[in-house]
C-alpha positions in Angstrom: 0.1 -0.1 0.0 2.8 2.6 0.7 4.3 2.0 -2.8 0.8 2.5 -4.3 0.6 5.8 -2.4 3.9 7.0 -3.5 3.1 6.4 -7.3 0.0 8.3 -6.8 1.7 11.5 -5.5 4.0 11.6 -8.7 1.7 13.5 -11.0 1.2 16.3 -8.3 5.1 16.6 -7.8 5.6 16.8 -11.5 3.0 19.6 -11.7 4.8 21.5 -8.8 8.2 21.2 -10.5 6.9 22.6 -13.9 5.3 25.6 -12.1 8.6 26.2 -10.2 10.5 26.0 -13.5 8.2 28.6 -15.3 6.2 26.0 -17.1 2.9 27.4 -15.9 2.2 29.5 -19.0 3.9 32.7 -17.9 4.8 35.1 -20.9 7.5 37.6 -21.4 6.6 41.3 -20.7 5.2 43.1 -23.7 7.6 45.4 -25.5 7.0 49.0 -24.7 5.9 50.7 -27.9 5.1 54.2 -26.5 5.7 56.6 -29.2 8.4 59.3 -28.8 9.3 62.5 -30.7 11.9 63.2 -33.2 13.2 66.6 -34.0 14.7 67.3 -37.5 17.7 69.9 -37.4 19.3 71.5 -40.4 22.8 72.7 -40.2 25.1 74.8 -42.5 28.1 74.3 -40.1 30.7 76.9 -39.2 31.2 77.6 -42.9 27.8 79.2 -43.1 27.6 80.6 -39.5 31.1 82.2 -39.5 32.2 82.4 -43.1 35.4 81.0 -44.7 38.1 81.5 -47.2 37.6 79.9 -50.5 40.3 77.7 -52.3 41.2 80.7 -54.4 41.5 83.3 -51.5 38.0 84.9 -51.4 36.6 85.6 -47.9 33.0 84.2 -48.1 30.3 85.5 -45.6 26.6 84.7 -45.6 23.8 87.1 -44.6 21.3 84.5 -45.5 21.3 80.9 -46.9 17.8 79.9 -47.8 17.0 76.4 -48.4 13.5 74.9 -49.1 13.0 71.3 -47.9 10.0 69.0 -48.6 9.1 65.2 -48.0 11.5 65.0 -44.9 11.5 61.3 -43.7 13.3 59.5 -41.2 13.5 55.6 -41.6 14.4 52.6 -39.7 16.2 50.0 -42.1 17.7 46.6 -41.7 20.2 46.2 -43.1 21.4 49.7 -43.0 21.1 52.0 -46.1 24.4 52.6 -47.9 24.3 55.6 -50.2 27.3 54.2 -52.1 25.8 50.9 -53.1 22.2 51.0 -52.6 19.7 52.6 -55.2 17.0 53.3 -52.6 15.9 53.1 -49.1 13.8 50.0 -48.0 12.6 50.9 -44.5 10.3 48.9 -42.2 9.4 52.1 -40.2 9.1 55.7 -41.4 8.2 58.9 -39.7 7.4 62.1 -41.9 7.5 65.8 -41.5 5.1 68.0 -43.4 6.5 70.5 -46.0 7.6 72.4 -47.8 9.7 74.2 -45.2 11.9 77.2 -46.1 14.8 77.9 -43.7 17.5 80.3 -43.3 20.7 78.3 -42.2 22.5 81.5 -40.9 21.5 81.5 -37.3 23.3 82.5 -34.2 22.0 79.5 -32.4 23.7 77.0 -34.8 21.5 74.3 -36.4 18.0 75.4 -37.1 14.9 73.2 -36.5 12.8 72.1 -39.4 10.1 70.6 -37.0 9.3 67.9 -34.7 7.5 64.6 -35.5 5.3 64.2 -32.5 4.3 60.6 -32.7 7.3 58.3 -33.6 7.5 54.7 -33.1 10.6 53.8 -31.0 13.8 52.4 -32.5 16.9 53.7 -34.3 16.3 55.8 -37.3 19.4 55.1 -39.2 18.4 56.8 -42.6 16.9 60.0 -43.7 15.6 61.4 -47.0 14.4 64.8 -48.1 13.8 66.9 -51.2 15.3 70.3 -51.9 12.7 72.1 -54.0 12.1 75.7 -55.3 10.4 78.0 -52.8 6.9 79.1 -53.8 7.2 82.5 -52.1 9.5 84.6 -49.9 13.0 85.9 -50.4 14.2 82.8 -52.2 11.1 82.4 -54.4 11.8 80.2 -57.5 15.1 78.7 -56.0 15.7 75.7 -53.9 18.9 77.0 -52.6 19.6 80.9 -52.4 22.8 82.6 -51.2 22.7 86.0 -49.9 26.2 86.9 -49.0 29.4 88.8 -49.6 32.8 87.9 -51.1 36.0 90.0 -50.5 39.6 89.7 -51.7 42.1 92.4 -51.4 40.4 95.7 -52.4 37.6 93.9 -54.1 34.3 93.5 -52.3 31.1 92.1 -54.0 27.6 91.5 -52.9 26.8 88.0 -53.9 23.2 86.7 -54.9 23.3 83.1 -56.1 20.2 81.1 -56.8 19.8 77.4 -57.8 16.7 76.5 -59.1 17.1 72.7 -59.6 15.2 70.3 -57.4 17.2 67.6 -55.7 16.3 64.4 -53.7 18.8 63.4 -51.0 19.0 59.7 -49.5 21.2 59.5 -46.5 22.2 56.7 -44.2 23.0 56.9 -40.5 24.2 60.3 -39.1 27.9 60.4 -38.8 29.5 62.7 -36.1 30.8 63.0 -32.7 27.8 61.3 -31.3 25.1 58.9 -32.8 21.7 60.4 -33.5 18.2 59.0 -34.2 17.6 56.7 -31.2 14.0 57.2 -30.1 13.4 55.4 -26.8 9.9 54.7 -25.7 8.1 57.9 -24.7 11.4 59.7 -25.2 12.8 62.7 -27.4 15.5 62.4 -30.1 17.2 64.4 -32.9 18.3 63.7 -36.4 20.4 66.1 -38.7 20.4 67.3 -42.2 23.7 68.9 -43.0 24.6 71.1 -46.0 28.5 71.3 -46.8 28.7 74.7 -48.7 32.5 74.3 -48.7 32.0 71.8 -51.5 31.1 74.7 -53.7 33.8 77.2 -53.2 36.7 75.1 -51.7 38.3 75.6 -48.4 41.5 77.7 -48.2 42.6 76.1 -45.1 43.1 72.9 -46.9 46.1 72.1 -49.4 45.3 73.0 -53.0 45.4 69.4 -54.1 43.1 68.2 -51.3 40.2 66.3 -53.0 37.6 68.8 -51.9 39.4 71.6 -53.4 40.2 69.7 -56.6 36.5 69.2 -57.0 35.3 72.7 -55.9 34.8 75.6 -58.2 36.3 78.4 -56.2 34.7 81.9 -56.3 36.8 83.4 -59.4 34.3 82.0 -61.9 31.4 83.8 -60.1 33.4 87.0 -59.6 33.9 87.2 -63.4 30.2 88.0 -63.6 30.5 91.1 -61.3 28.6 94.1 -62.3 28.5 97.3 -60.4 29.9 95.4 -57.3 27.3 92.7 -57.4 27.6 89.1 -58.5 23.9 87.8 -59.2 23.1 84.7 -61.1 21.2 81.5 -61.3 21.8 78.3 -63.0 20.3 79.5 -66.3 22.5 82.6 -66.3 25.7 80.7 -65.3 25.2 78.2 -68.2 24.8 81.0 -70.6 27.6 83.0 -69.3 30.2 80.3 -68.5 29.2 77.5 -70.5 27.3 74.3 -70.3 30.5 72.5 -69.2 30.6 74.8 -66.2 27.0 74.5 -65.4 27.4 70.5 -65.6 30.3 70.8 -63.1 28.2 73.1 -60.8 25.3 70.6 -60.8 27.7 67.8 -60.0 28.7 69.7 -56.9 25.2 70.8 -55.9 24.4 67.0 -55.7 27.2 66.5 -53.1 26.0 69.4 -50.7 23.5 67.2 -48.7 24.9 65.0 -45.9 23.9 63.6 -42.5 26.7 65.0 -40.5 29.7 63.8 -42.2 27.7 61.0 -43.8 27.5 61.0 -47.6 24.0 60.8 -49.5 22.6 59.5 -52.7 21.3 62.4 -54.8 18.7 62.1 -57.4 17.8 65.2 -59.7 14.3 66.0 -59.7 
């Protein structure tokens, strides 16, 4: 009788052990999907804020640098988007900012805010895309990028007004800089940056003449040749007519390199 009683207790003992080992139907805690916010910054860097010397010795300063952005979208991708090899971004999550938005990148506070996306699923936004489009109104009307500045060299001093009417679409990967950006924690706040590298246009006099950036840049001398009554004023159509279609083609090639994510390069599509 004692042996029978022991065998009868086995099922109860097994149930107790299963419960102690987590076999009682317990589930993992649900993932926190509370939306956060993502602020999009646009940065012209120190070249725009403080001015710089071009590769051919002109001191360039900006009173205003107007850019008009549209279709700004931050993306989560896996695998990461590579602008050097991929033809497009294939996201599994996207958060967008309404536009178009015209911004002046000359700001004493540094990077300017394009806007904040208020409801953003958490995760790492490791890609960003945006369009640069002609402004419909305002001081840069008709131009996607408009420079209002000054150029000086020796006893020469010119007012500079350069407008670029071409629309461009930039596709960038993860932000590259001193810190990583784009991490949205559940219920948290984060930032992502669009960066414009204006030294690509005029070059950088602080770098060697044969530096790759200066080898590709136009400098300011070609624009200075268009000076009339102390003013250089032109757009892409004017530049093509005055300096030739080869120059216009070189300029278009440079405009396609202006958009970055920090130091990260972008794929550019002409609209």
